[in-house]
C-alpha positions as CSV (number, residue, x, y, z in Angstrom):
1,X,8.8,-2.8,26.3
2,X,6.5,-3.4,29.3
3,X,6.6,-2.3,32.7
4,X,6.3,-4.7,35.3
5,X,6.4,-4.6,39.0
6,X,8.1,-7.5,40.5
7,X,8.6,-8.7,44.6
8,X,11.9,-9.9,45.6
9,X,13.4,-11.6,48.5
10,X,15.6,-9.0,50.4
11,X,18.9,-11.2,50.0
12,X,18.2,-11.8,46.3
13,X,17.7,-7.8,45.8
14,X,20.5,-7.2,48.1
15,X,23.0,-9.2,46.4
16,X,21.7,-8.3,42.7
17,X,22.4,-4.9,43.8
18,X,25.6,-5.5,44.9
19,X,26.3,-7.6,41.3
20,X,25.0,-5.1,39.4
21,X,27.1,-2.0,41.2
22,X,30.0,-4.1,40.4
23,X,29.5,-4.9,37.1
24,X,28.2,-1.7,35.9
25,X,25.0,-2.6,34.7
26,X,21.8,-1.4,35.2
27,X,19.3,-3.4,37.8
28,X,16.6,-3.5,35.0
29,X,19.1,-4.8,32.0
30,X,20.8,-7.2,34.8
31,X,16.9,-8.9,35.4
32,X,16.3,-9.3,32.1
33,X,19.1,-10.8,30.9
34,X,18.7,-13.3,33.6
35,X,15.1,-14.2,32.8
36,X,16.2,-14.7,29.5
37,X,18.5,-16.9,30.3
38,X,16.3,-19.2,32.7
39,X,14.1,-19.1,29.8
40,X,16.7,-20.6,27.5
41,X,16.8,-23.3,30.4
42,X,13.5,-24.2,30.6
43,X,12.6,-24.3,27.1
44,X,15.9,-26.8,26.8
45,X,14.6,-29.1,29.7
46,X,11.2,-28.9,27.8
47,X,12.3,-30.1,24.4
48,X,14.3,-32.5,26.5
49,X,11.5,-34.3,28.3
50,X,9.7,-34.2,24.6
51,X,12.3,-35.7,23.1
52,X,12.6,-38.5,25.8
53,X,9.0,-39.1,25.1
54,X,9.1,-39.0,21.2
55,X,12.3,-41.3,21.0
56,X,10.8,-43.7,23.5
57,X,8.1,-44.3,21.1
58,X,10.1,-44.7,18.1
59,X,12.2,-47.1,19.7
60,X,8.9,-49.2,20.5
61,X,7.7,-49.0,16.9
62,X,11.3,-49.8,15.9
63,X,11.4,-53.2,17.7
64,X,8.3,-53.7,16.6
65,X,9.2,-53.4,13.1
66,X,12.3,-55.2,13.8
67,X,10.7,-58.5,15.5
68,X,8.1,-58.1,12.6
69,X,10.9,-58.6,10.3
70,X,12.7,-61.4,11.9
71,X,9.6,-63.8,11.6
72,X,9.5,-63.2,8.1
73,X,10.6,-66.5,6.4
74,X,13.1,-65.7,3.2
75,X,12.4,-68.5,0.7
76,X,15.2,-68.8,-2.0
């Protein structure tokens, strides 16, 4: 585990103190869990953006393939 120096706005720190006192959880644990949760959200957003880009690429390739396929003249 690493030690980290952190600057917070007074309002955020005050709210954090109120919540951690109410739920009886150490401030460090609370902040670690909050960062972990935020990291998951960010990873999901990054993945979503990447999937949208890749989906668009596949869609374009699929449409090109379909157009080429439709141009084939089938002879029995």
